[in-house]
C-alpha positions as CSV (number, residue, x, y, z in Angstrom):
1,X,102.4,125.8,73.1
2,X,105.5,123.5,73.5
3,X,107.8,126.9,74.9
4,X,105.1,127.3,77.7
5,X,105.3,123.8,78.6
6,X,108.6,124.1,79.2
7,X,108.6,127.5,81.3
8,X,106.3,125.5,83.4
9,X,108.0,122.5,83.7
10,X,110.9,124.7,84.9
11,X,109.3,126.7,87.4
12,X,107.8,123.6,88.5
13,X,111.2,122.2,89.1
14,X,112.7,125.2,90.9
15,X,109.9,125.0,93.8
16,X,110.9,121.2,94.0
17,X,114.2,122.4,94.5
18,X,113.4,124.9,97.0
19,X,111.1,122.4,99.0
20,X,113.7,119.9,99.1
21,X,116.2,122.8,100.6
22,X,113.8,123.1,103.3
23,X,113.9,119.8,104.1
24,X,117.3,119.6,104.5
25,X,117.7,122.1,106.0
26,X,115.1,121.2,108.5
27,X,116.5,117.8,109.3
28,X,119.7,118.9,109.8
29,X,119.0,121.7,112.4
30,X,120.4,121.6,116.0
31,X,117.9,124.0,117.1
32,X,115.9,120.7,118.5
33,X,116.1,117.3,119.5
34,X,113.7,116.4,116.7
35,X,113.9,118.4,113.7
36,X,110.1,117.3,112.8
37,X,108.6,119.1,115.9
38,X,109.9,122.4,114.4
39,X,106.4,121.6,111.0
40,X,104.5,121.7,115.0
41,X,103.9,125.3,114.5
42,X,102.2,124.7,111.2
43,X,98.5,124.8,111.2
44,X,96.8,121.3,111.2
45,X,95.4,120.6,107.7
46,X,93.8,117.1,108.1
47,X,94.5,114.0,110.1
48,X,93.0,110.7,108.9
49,X,92.2,107.6,109.7
50,X,90.7,104.2,108.6
51,X,87.4,103.8,109.5
52,X,88.3,100.5,110.2
53,X,90.8,100.6,112.3
54,X,89.5,99.3,115.3
55,X,87.5,96.6,113.6
56,X,90.4,95.4,111.4
57,X,93.3,96.3,113.9
58,X,95.7,97.8,111.6
59,X,96.0,100.9,109.1
60,X,97.9,104.1,108.4
61,X,96.9,107.3,110.3
62,X,98.1,110.3,108.7
63,X,98.4,114.0,110.2
64,X,99.3,116.7,107.7
65,X,100.1,120.3,108.0
66,X,100.4,123.2,106.0
67,X,102.6,125.7,105.5
68,X,102.2,129.6,104.5
69,X,103.4,128.6,101.5
70,X,101.3,125.7,100.9
71,X,103.6,123.5,101.7
72,X,102.3,120.4,103.4
73,X,104.1,118.7,106.1
74,X,103.2,115.1,106.7
75,X,103.3,112.4,108.7
76,X,102.1,108.8,108.7
77,X,102.2,105.7,110.8
78,X,101.3,102.4,110.6
79,X,99.5,101.5,114.1
80,X,98.7,98.7,115.2
81,X,96.0,99.2,118.0
82,X,95.4,95.7,118.8
83,X,99.2,94.8,120.3
84,X,102.6,96.2,118.5
85,X,101.6,100.4,118.3
86,X,103.5,102.2,115.8
87,X,104.7,100.1,113.7
88,X,106.1,102.0,110.9
89,X,107.0,105.8,110.6
90,X,107.8,108.1,107.6
91,X,107.2,111.9,107.3
92,X,107.8,114.2,104.0
93,X,107.4,117.8,103.2
94,X,105.6,118.4,99.5
95,X,103.2,120.4,97.9
96,X,99.6,120.5,98.5
97,X,99.0,119.5,94.5
98,X,101.6,116.7,95.3
99,X,100.0,115.4,99.0
100,X,96.6,115.6,97.5
101,X,97.4,113.9,93.9
102,X,100.0,111.5,94.6
103,X,100.5,110.9,98.7
104,X,96.8,111.0,100.0
105,X,96.1,109.3,96.6
106,X,98.3,106.5,97.3
107,X,97.6,105.9,101.1
108,X,94.1,105.7,100.3
109,X,94.4,103.4,97.6
110,X,96.6,101.0,99.5
111,X,93.6,100.6,102.4
112,X,90.7,98.3,100.9
113,X,88.1,100.5,103.3
114,X,87.3,104.4,103.6
115,X,89.1,107.0,105.5
116,X,87.6,109.5,108.2
117,X,89.2,112.9,109.4
118,X,89.6,112.7,112.9
119,X,90.3,115.9,115.5
120,X,94.1,116.4,115.7
121,X,93.7,115.7,119.2
122,X,92.0,112.7,118.7
123,X,94.5,111.1,116.2
124,X,97.3,111.9,119.1
125,X,95.4,110.1,121.4
126,X,95.0,106.7,119.4
127,X,98.5,107.0,118.0
128,X,100.2,107.8,121.4
129,X,97.9,105.5,123.3
130,X,99.0,102.5,120.9
131,X,102.4,103.1,121.7
132,X,101.7,103.1,125.0
133,X,99.2,99.6,125.1
134,X,102.1,97.9,123.3
135,X,104.9,99.4,125.9
136,X,102.5,97.5,128.5
137,X,103.3,94.3,126.8
138,X,107.0,95.1,126.1
139,X,106.9,96.0,122.4
140,X,108.7,99.1,121.5
141,X,107.6,101.2,118.4
142,X,109.3,101.5,115.1
143,X,112.3,103.7,115.3
144,X,111.1,105.8,113.0
145,X,108.5,106.6,115.5
146,X,110.6,109.2,117.3
147,X,112.1,111.2,114.7
148,X,108.5,111.7,113.2
149,X,106.3,111.8,116.1
150,X,107.7,115.9,116.4
151,X,104.8,116.4,114.0
152,X,101.9,116.0,117.0
153,X,104.0,118.0,119.4
154,X,101.4,120.9,120.1
155,X,98.7,118.5,120.3
156,X,97.1,117.9,123.8
157,X,95.3,114.3,123.7
158,X,94.1,115.2,126.8
159,X,91.5,117.2,125.3
160,X,89.7,114.6,123.0
161,X,86.5,113.0,124.6
162,X,86.8,109.7,123.0
163,X,88.0,106.6,124.6
164,X,89.6,103.9,122.7
165,X,90.0,100.3,123.8
166,X,93.3,98.5,122.3
167,X,93.5,95.0,122.0
168,X,90.7,93.3,120.9
169,X,87.9,92.1,123.1
170,X,89.6,92.9,126.2
171,X,92.8,91.1,125.3
172,X,96.4,91.4,123.1
173,X,95.9,90.3,119.1
174,X,98.9,89.4,117.6
175,X,98.6,89.3,113.9
176,X,101.5,88.3,111.7
177,X,102.6,91.0,109.4
178,X,103.8,90.4,105.6
179,X,107.3,91.8,107.0
180,X,107.5,89.8,110.2
181,X,109.3,86.4,109.8
182,X,108.5,83.3,111.9
183,X,111.2,83.9,113.9
184,X,110.3,87.2,114.9
185,X,106.6,86.2,115.1
186,X,107.8,83.7,117.2
187,X,109.5,85.8,119.6
188,X,106.6,87.9,120.1
189,X,104.4,85.2,121.0
190,X,106.3,84.5,123.5
191,X,107.4,87.8,125.0
192,X,103.1,87.7,124.8
193,X,103.2,84.9,126.6
194,X,105.7,86.0,129.5
195,X,104.1,89.3,130.3
196,X,100.1,88.1,130.0
197,X,100.2,84.2,130.8
198,X,98.3,81.5,128.4
199,X,95.1,82.3,127.5
200,X,95.4,85.8,128.1
201,X,95.8,86.4,124.5
202,X,95.3,85.5,121.3
203,X,97.4,85.1,118.0
204,X,97.7,84.7,114.0
205,X,100.4,83.8,112.1
206,X,99.5,83.7,108.5
207,X,101.7,81.1,106.2
């Protein structure tokens, strides 16, 4: 029994190394400005959003694509639909098992509400729409967004029939996040004041 277990562990380690190598090759590829877009040829595995994204204003949006070898290429975006657009982004290449039992499980556990599946065209519409909304207010997305948005490359957001309203009650609503200092929060509010004018936006700075 112990021998079989050791063999199994060695096989899993080899597979993990192969996945790591593929990831490195993709990241250093010079065939495209955005290496992550190489994974856009993978079929969509699933797209997930918090079911309370537009009532809470902030949540993690997941776009996962599945390779022929059952690998999963996944980008996750922390999306602020009330004000700042994409506040963070990441990308991972992993096994289907690791995706389901580790990555996805941790994403779901980190959120108090439930997640729901959404059509790829609509998830892209939410992500790019929030970025454009924030841009109009004077805010740029997280720098990693530019690196990892390539996974959305083959998706046509214009095909999504849904209409999404950004902001809250017709106005931008800035809610200070735990990683934003008071200094940064005040800078964001000054930007909103300059762009929108007094009374045309709301904010909540929790101490």
